[in-house]
N, C-alpha and C positions, 0 to 999 in steps of 0.2 A: 814825517818827524821834524818838519821845518819849524824851528823855534819862532820864526817870524809869523807863523800862523796865529800867534796870540794877538797880532795886530795887523795881519795882512796875509796874502796868499801868493806873493811873488816868489819865484824861484831865485835863489841866491846866485850871484855872478862872481863871487869871490870866495876865497878860503875862510875869510873872517867877516862877520857882520855884527852890527851893533856898536856899543852896548844897547840892549833893549830893556825896557822896564817890563818884567814878567811877574804876574801874580804868583807864580809857582816858585820862581828862582831868584827874585829880586833883580838887581841890576846885573844883567847877564851878557857875556860876550859869546856869540855863537861861532862854532867852527864847522865849516862845511867841507867834507872830504870828497864830495861828488864833483865831476867836471863842471865848469862854470855854466850856469843857466840850464842845467840838464838834470832831470830826475834819474837817480840810480837806485833802484829798489827791486827786490825780488818778491814783493807783495803787490797786489793790485786791489787795494781797499775800495769798496764801493763808494765811500764818502770822500776819497782823495780827489782833489780838484785838479791834480796834475796829469791824470791819465796814465797810460802805460808807455814805457820806453825800455828798449833792450838794455841789459846791464852792459856798461862800457867794457871795451877790451882793455887789456892790461896797460897798454901805453896811452890810453885816454885819461886815466886818472891823474890828478895833480901830483907832482913829485912830493915825496915826504919832506924834503928840505924846503921846498917852496911853502908848504903848509906851515911848518914850524917857524920859518922866517916871518911869515905874515902874522902869526900869532904873537911872536916876540915883539914885532914893531907895534902891533895894536896895544899890547899890554903896557908898552913903554909910554904910550900917549893917551890912553883912554880914561885915566883916572881910576879911582877905587871901584872895584867890582865885587860882587858877591859870588858869582858863578861863572865858570867856563864850561859851556855845554857843547858836546859833540852831538849834533843833530843834522841840520842842513837839508839838502834835497834828496832825502831818501834814507837808505840804510848805511850808516857809516862803517859798520864792520865788514862790508863787502870790499873796502879798499884793500888791495893786495899787500900793502905795507902797514896795515892797521896797527899791529903790535908795536912796530918800531916808532910809529907816529905817537902812540900813546906813551911810550917810554920817554920820548923827547918832550912831549907836552907836559908830562909830570915834572920833568926837570925845569922847564921854562916857567911853569906855574910857581915852583918853589923859589925861583930867582926873582920873578917879577911881581907875583901876586900870591904870596904864601897863605893869605887868609881866605882866598877864594876857593870854593868847592869845585871839584872836577866832576862833571855829571855826564853820563852816557845815556842817550835815548836810542833804543834798539827794538826791532820787532821780534827778537828772540830766535830768529831762524838759524843763527850761526853759533848758538851757545853749546853746541857739541864739538866745536873746533877748539883744539888745545891752545892755539895762539890767542884766540879770543878769550877763552876762560882764564888763561894765564894773565891777561891784561886787566881783568875785572878788579883786581886788588888795587889798582892804581886810582880807581874812581871812588869818590866819597859817596856818590849815589848812582845806582844802576836802575834805570827806569825802562821797563819792558812792556811793550804793547801787549794787551791781553783783552780781546773784545768778545770772545765766545768760549763757551765751555762744552760745546758739542761739535762733532765733526761737520755736520751739515751746515750749521750757522757759520762756523769758521770758514768753510769753503766758499759760501755765498758772500760773506761780508768781506773777507780778506784776500780771497783767491791766492792762498799762500804757496810757497815753494816747498814747504815741509808739512808734516802731519801734525795734528793737534797733540797726539800722544808724544811726539818728539819734543814739542815745546814744553808740555807739562812735565815730562821727565827731566828736562834740562832745568826748569825753574825749581823743581823740588830738590835738585842737587846743589843749587846755588843759594847761599844764604843772603839775607838782607837785600832783597830786590823790592822795588816799588812797582806795582802794576799800574800801567796807564791804560784805562779802559774807556773807549769811546762808544756811546750808545746812540742809536738812530732808530727812527720809525720808518717803515717803508709802506707807502700806500698800496703797493701790490702784495705786500707780505713776504716777499722773497728774501730780502736782506735784513729784515728787522731782527735786532737782538734784544728786544724789549717784550716779546711775548712771554707769557708765564712759563712755557716749557724752556725757552732759551735762557731766561733768567735763572730758573732752577738749576739748569746745567752749569751756568756760569758760577752761581753760588757754590755748588759742590766742588768745582774745580778750584776756586779761590780757597776754599777750606783745605783742600788737599795740598795746595802750594804753600800756604801759610806765609804770605809775603810780609815784609816789614810794614807796608802800607799800601793803600789803593787810592789812586787819584782818578776821579770820574769826571767825564766831560761829554759834550755833544758838539758837533761841528757848527761853527758860525756860518759857514758857506758849504754847499754841497754841489756836485756836478748837476748841471741843468737837466740832463737827460736821465738822471738816476731815480727820480721820484722819491727821494729821501727827505725826511723831515727831521728837524732838530727835536730833541726831547725836552719837555718843560722842566724847569729847575726843580719844581716840587717832586716830580717823578724821580729825578736823579737823587734827590735827598732821601727818598724812600729806599732806593737801592743802597745808598751809602749807609743808611741806618741798619739794614740787614747785615752788611759787612761789619759794622761796629758791634753788632750783637755776637759776632764770632770772636770778639776780642782783638780785631784788626783795625787800626786807625784808617779812616776813610775821609777824603775831602772832595767837595764838588767844586768844579771850576766852569763857569759859563761865560 
């Protein structure tokens, strides 16, 4: 979920990075809740260039006060921005103090950059937690990873810590989410989510979820040993057109 992935693949070493020019978010300030220079995620996506790392222990996460102070200082000096995005090195909702950080961030945004949108990027694994769900109202946009509509593809592509049924149930219960869907081809066929069967399952799941919108992309870089290929823009547009035929806005980013 690293926002810098729109222009690079380096792990962030601070709580705040940018502003960066994002085709999705405009001039955006990124907020990283993971420990410096370390991936903190409970998915192991086949296309992730960061590999696997154990989820940090409670005392390894940056302190909530440190995060908010860093954001406050950045907003005071970075000039006008359009978005403040919680993304960073993995899954931000895993931070033990996620809810209190979001509350404080909402306040700081109101003081320093009231016109900026507050955006969350999440893999959806914690959307059954009451503290996370309660924090969602603070965000102007809630962007949730959703790459597969069947359990087999979901497991092969995302190596998740939750089941697909859990994610879909959570997404159906939360209104106004934007799905962030990454498509890849796999020369071995194992992790591809662009086969006719995988796409049909994904379309059915999207129809069930009825998101606010779907944003479709393909990796610019993939792990060297994964045998994954980016998907041509024309094929991504074909996928987006099927989503649009459901009455759901869809955009492609390459």
